[in-house]
C-alpha positions in Angstrom: 41.2 -4.0 -28.3 39.0 -5.0 -25.2 39.0 -8.7 -26.3 42.7 -8.8 -26.8 43.3 -7.3 -23.2 40.8 -10.0 -21.9 42.9 -12.7 -23.7 46.1 -11.3 -22.2 44.6 -11.4 -18.7 43.6 -14.9 -19.2 47.0 -15.9 -20.3 48.6 -14.1 -17.3 46.2 -16.0 -14.9 44.6 -12.9 -13.6 41.1 -14.1 -14.3 39.2 -16.9 -12.3 38.8 -20.4 -13.9 35.2 -19.4 -15.0 36.4 -16.2 -16.6 39.3 -18.0 -18.3 36.8 -20.1 -20.1 34.7 -17.1 -20.9 37.6 -15.3 -22.0 38.6 -18.1 -24.3 35.2 -18.2 -25.7 35.4 -14.4 -26.5 38.7 -15.0 -28.1 37.2 -17.6 -30.3 34.4 -15.4 -31.2 36.7 -12.7 -32.0 38.3 -14.6 -34.8 35.1 -16.8 -35.6 35.1 -18.2 -39.0 35.4 -21.5 -40.8 35.1 -24.2 -38.1 34.4 -21.6 -35.5 31.3 -20.3 -37.4 28.9 -22.5 -35.5 30.1 -21.0 -32.2 29.4 -17.5 -33.6 25.8 -18.6 -34.8 25.1 -20.1 -31.4 26.3 -17.0 -29.6 24.2 -14.7 -31.8 21.2 -17.0 -31.1 21.8 -16.6 -27.3 22.0 -12.8 -27.8 18.8 -12.2 -29.8 16.5 -15.2 -29.3 13.7 -14.7 -26.8 14.2 -16.8 -23.7 10.5 -17.3 -23.3 7.6 -17.1 -25.6 3.8 -16.8 -24.9 4.1 -16.7 -21.1 5.2 -14.8 -17.9 7.3 -16.2 -15.1 8.5 -15.1 -11.9 12.1 -15.7 -10.4 13.5 -14.7 -7.2 17.2 -13.7 -6.6 17.8 -14.3 -3.0 20.8 -13.1 -0.9 23.8 -15.3 -1.5 22.6 -16.8 -4.8 25.6 -17.5 -7.1 25.2 -17.0 -10.9 25.0 -20.7 -11.3 22.1 -20.8 -8.8 20.3 -18.0 -10.7 20.8 -19.9 -13.9 19.3 -23.0 -12.4 16.2 -21.1 -11.4 15.7 -19.9 -14.9 16.3 -23.3 -16.4 13.8 -24.8 -13.7 11.3 -22.2 -15.1 11.9 -23.7 -18.7 13.5 -20.5 -19.9 15.5 -21.1 -23.2 18.8 -20.4 -21.4 22.1 -21.8 -22.3 24.1 -21.5 -19.1 27.5 -21.1 -20.8 26.3 -18.2 -23.1 24.4 -16.6 -20.1 27.8 -16.4 -18.3 29.5 -15.1 -21.3 26.9 -12.3 -21.7 27.1 -11.6 -18.0 30.8 -11.2 -18.3 30.6 -9.0 -21.4 28.0 -6.7 -19.7 30.2 -6.6 -16.5 27.1 -7.9 -14.5 28.6 -10.7 -12.5 28.8 -8.7 -9.3 25.9 -6.3 -9.9 22.9 -8.6 -9.8 20.4 -7.4 -7.3 18.2 -9.5 -5.0 14.5 -9.6 -5.4 11.5 -11.0 -7.3 11.5 -10.4 -10.9 8.5 -10.7 -13.5 9.9 -12.0 -16.8 7.6 -11.4 -19.9 7.2 -13.0 -23.1 9.8 -11.8 -25.7 12.7 -10.9 -23.3 16.2 -11.9 -24.5 19.1 -12.9 -22.1 20.8 -9.4 -22.2 17.3 -7.9 -21.4 16.9 -10.2 -18.5 20.4 -9.5 -17.1 19.7 -5.8 -17.5 16.6 -6.2 -15.2 18.6 -8.1 -12.6 21.4 -5.4 -12.7 18.9 -2.4 -12.6 16.9 -4.1 -9.8 13.6 -3.7 -11.6 11.7 -6.1 -9.2 8.0 -7.0 -9.4 5.8 -4.6 -7.5 3.2 -6.1 -5.4 0.0 -4.0 -4.3 -2.1 -3.7 -1.3 -5.1 -1.5 -0.9 -6.4 0.1 2.3 -9.9 1.6 1.5 -11.4 4.7 3.1 -13.3 4.0 6.2 -11.6 0.8 7.2 -10.4 0.4 10.8 -7.0 -0.5 11.9 -8.1 -4.1 12.6 -9.3 -4.5 9.0 -5.9 -3.2 7.8 -4.1 -5.7 9.9 -6.3 -8.6 8.7 -5.6 -7.6 5.0 -1.9 -7.5 5.8 -1.7 -10.8 7.8 -3.4 -12.8 4.8 -0.9 -11.3 2.2 1.7 -13.9 1.6 4.2 -11.5 0.0 4.7 -9.5 3.1 7.0 -10.3 5.8 5.0 -10.6 9.1 6.7 -9.2 12.2 3.9 -7.8 14.3 2.6 -11.0 15.5 -0.3 -9.7 17.3 1.5 -6.6 18.7 -0.7 -4.3 20.7 -1.5 -0.6 19.8 1.2 0.7 22.2 3.9 -1.4 20.4 2.7 -0.3 17.0 2.8 3.4 17.9 6.4 2.9 19.4 7.4 1.6 16.0 6.0 4.8 14.4 7.8 6.9 17.1 4.4 8.5 17.9 2.9 9.4 21.3 -0.5 9.0 20.1 -2.6 6.4 22.1 -3.7 4.4 19.1 -3.0 4.0 15.4 -6.7 4.1 14.6 -7.3 6.6 11.8 -3.5 7.6 11.6 -3.1 5.5 8.3 -3.7 7.1 5.0 -6.2 5.0 2.8 -4.4 4.3 -0.4 -2.9 1.6 -2.7 0.7 0.9 -1.5 3.1 -0.8 -3.9 6.0 -2.9 -2.4 8.6 -5.6 -3.2 8.2 -9.1 -2.0 9.3 -9.7 1.6 8.6 -6.0 2.6 7.7 -6.0 6.4 4.3 -5.2 7.6 5.8 -2.6 9.9 7.4 -0.9 6.9 4.1 -0.8 5.1 2.2 0.7 8.1 4.9 3.3 8.5 4.5 4.4 5.0 0.7 4.7 5.5 1.4 6.5 8.7 3.9 9.0 7.2 1.5 9.7 4.3 -1.4 10.5 6.7 0.9 13.0 8.6 1.8 14.6 5.4 -1.9 14.9 4.1 -3.2 15.9 7.6 -0.6 18.7 7.8 -1.3 20.0 4.4 -5.1 20.1 4.9 -4.7 21.7 8.3 -2.5 24.5 6.9 -5.4 25.5 4.4 -8.2 25.1 6.8 -11.1 27.5 6.9 -11.2 30.1 9.7 -13.3 29.7 13.0 -13.4 26.0 13.3 -13.7 24.5 16.8 -10.6 22.3 16.6 -7.6 22.8 18.7 -5.3 20.4 17.0 -5.1 18.5 13.6 -5.9 15.3 15.5 -9.3 16.5 16.5 -10.1 17.3 12.9 -8.9 13.7 12.1 -11.4 12.3 14.6 -14.2 14.2 13.1 -13.2 13.3 9.6 -13.2 9.6 10.5 -16.8 9.9 11.6 -17.8 11.8 8.4 -16.1 9.0 6.4 -18.3 6.4 8.1 -21.6 8.3 7.8 -21.6 8.8 4.2 -20.2 7.3 0.9 -21.8 10.2 -1.1 -19.0 12.8 -1.8 -21.3 15.7 -2.2 -22.7 15.1 1.4 -19.4 15.2 3.3 -19.3 19.0 3.7 -22.9 18.9 4.8 -22.4 16.4 7.4 -19.2 18.0 8.6 -21.3 21.1 9.0 -23.8 19.5 11.0 -21.4 18.0 13.5 -19.3 21.2 13.8 -22.6 23.1 14.6 -23.4 20.6 17.2 -20.0 20.9 18.7 -20.3 24.7 18.7 -23.7 24.5 20.5 -22.6 21.8 23.0 -25.0 19.4 21.5 -24.3 15.6 21.5 -23.0 14.3 18.1 -25.3 11.3 18.3 -23.7 9.4 15.5 -24.3 5.6 15.2 -20.7 4.7 13.7 -19.1 5.8 17.1 -21.5 3.6 18.9 -20.7 0.7 16.7 -17.0 1.3 17.2 -17.4 1.5 21.0 -19.4 -1.9 21.1 -16.3 -3.8 19.5 -17.0 -7.4 19.1 -20.4 -7.3 20.6 -21.8 -5.5 17.6 -23.7 -7.9 15.5 -25.2 -5.7 12.7 -27.8 -3.8 14.6 -28.0 -1.2 17.2 -30.4 -1.6 20.0 -31.9 1.0 22.4 -29.8 -0.3 25.2 -26.6 0.1 23.0 -27.4 3.9 22.7 -27.7 4.4 26.4 -24.7 2.2 27.4 -21.7 4.3 28.2 -18.5 3.7 26.3 -15.7 6.2 25.5 -17.1 6.3 22.0 -20.8 6.5 22.6 -21.7 9.9 21.4 -25.2 9.5 22.5 -23.8 9.7 26.1 -20.5 11.4 25.9 -20.2 15.1 24.9 -17.7 16.2 22.2 -15.4 14.1 20.3 -14.5 10.5 21.0 -11.0 9.9 22.1 -9.6 8.6 18.8 -10.7 8.3 15.3 -12.9 5.4 14.4 -11.5 4.7 10.9 -9.2 5.7 8.3 -10.7 9.0 6.7 -9.6 9.9 3.2 -8.5 13.3 1.9 -12.0 14.3 0.8 -13.3 13.7 4.4 -10.5 15.8 5.8 -11.1 18.5 3.5 -14.8 18.5 4.3 -14.3 18.8 8.1 -11.8 21.7 7.4 -14.2 23.4 4.9 -17.7 22.5 6.2 -21.0 23.6 4.8 -22.1 26.9 6.3 -25.8 26.1 6.4 -28.0 25.8 9.4 -28.8 22.1 9.6 -28.4 20.3 12.9 -29.8 16.9 12.0 -29.8 14.4 9.0 -31.4 11.1 8.6 -30.7 8.4 6.0 -33.1 7.9 3.0 -32.1 4.5 2.6 -30.5 5.1 -0.9 -27.1 6.2 0.5 -28.1 9.9 0.7 -29.5 11.9 3.7 -32.3 14.5 4.5 -31.0 17.5 6.4 -33.0 19.4 8.8 -32.5 22.7 10.8 -35.1 22.0 13.4 -36.0 19.0 15.6 -39.5 19.1 14.2 -38.5 18.7 10.6 -36.0 16.1 11.5 -38.8 14.0 13.2 -41.0 14.4 10.2 -38.0 13.1 8.0 -37.4 10.2 10.5 -41.2 9.2 10.2 -41.0 9.4 6.5 -37.7 7.4 5.8 -37.2 5.3 8.9 -40.2 4.6 11.2 -42.9 4.2 8.5 -40.7 1.8 6.6 -40.0 -0.4 9.7 
């Protein structure tokens, strides 16, 4: 009955010229037999034969692309596409005005109806970008800038401009982006990706803050974020994070300087060349915790959820010092005397 109605519409001139041709083809198919059998076989082949074999290709439907333009792109990629039947199938599936823009991954074995279904459903290829724990905002920008699938709009925008896009009154985006792998469609803007990472950090930070231990010396979640960024940079050993967080929190509570090298390095900026000298430890910067008391003004990197949890649930021991063993772990000490012995054993003697 549907094909009869299409034929009537064709006769009455209510279809476009292209659709008239398609309608005629459908009419022939309805009564296929004898001389029309070849047409039916060709149509069945277009329906069921894979359009590509043993390969994967990518095709992008751009805004304003006509059906003919889309077909040309498929043919250029050497898909087994018969343009006429592609149009007929698109007409049958009522897909002519439903094709969605985006980049599509077409894999071996897909038939024309399956390809059309992808285009209609908008199942575009998802690209991925990863921001590891401990990265700085500068490192994140560099990773974004070198990605050809991202639309670049920031063009060297300063911290203030970036924060304005986040609608945040914080002085810096440092530490405010959650480290994770983010999936995105081609041509997603850099600002959009950064905003997603920012929103996720806000969500995670709020969750962790609501479940924090009692008696911590933090007035705001942002202060916890700052210390978490330091803990993230101090160790890659998950079991040590609560221990190191405990050391820093006890030092804060006793008005001791934090004296942590990663903050010195961050404050040195471009002048850091892989080594900290004595003069660097005594040169005042807003981030040199060998000179300033308390926390630095902003985070120094992106902390992960584990580092945030550690500073909000620190170890309750009595250690006030730690020194690197050289194997990725640390020796913790409660007294300066024991700390100096550990420094002699693991640092000075080795040098």
